[in-house]
N, C-alpha and C positions, 0 to 999 in steps of 0.2 A: 515545563515538561513534566509529565507524570510518571516518573520512575522508569521502568524498563518497557521496551516495545513488545507487544503481543498482538497476534491476529485478533480481529473483532468479527467473529463469525456470526454473531447475532445481528449485525448491521451490514453484513457483507452483500455485495452484488455478485462477486465472482469467488474470490478466495479469502477476502477480508484484509488484504494487505493495505489498501488505501484507507479503509475505515479504521484499521488499527493504527496507522500512522496519524490519522486525523485525531483520534482519541489521545494518542501519545503527545502530539504537538498542540492539542487543545484548539483545533481549527475545524471548520465545517468539512464534513466528509465529501460533499460535492465539489469543493475546491480542490481537494487532493485528487479526486477522480478526474476532474478536468485537467489538472496539471499532468497526470499520468497519460491522458490522451494526447496532450500537446507534446510531451516528451516522446511518445511513441511515433508521432508524426515526424518529429525532427530527428530522432536518433534511431528509429526503426527497431531492428532486432536487439540492439543493445538494451533498450528500455524494457523490452519484453523479457529478455534474459534476466535482467536485474529484478523484475517483478517475480518471476518464477523462483529464482534463487532466494529472494527474501521470504517468499511463502514457504519454501521447503525448510529454510533455516529456522524461521520463527515457529513453524509447526513442530519441529523436533526439539526446540529449546524450551 
């Protein structure tokens, strides 16, 4: 893991949450995006809320 988490707006598709997590965890960004889609299908609004909260907290931090 590469230090602290930050949004990756240069590689972002939406807000940079998944690409930032991928950079932080040193994994492929497409894998994190696919995982987020699957979480959204299974958890619905909880996953979307977590995505938005993560984007807001990381953007202000």
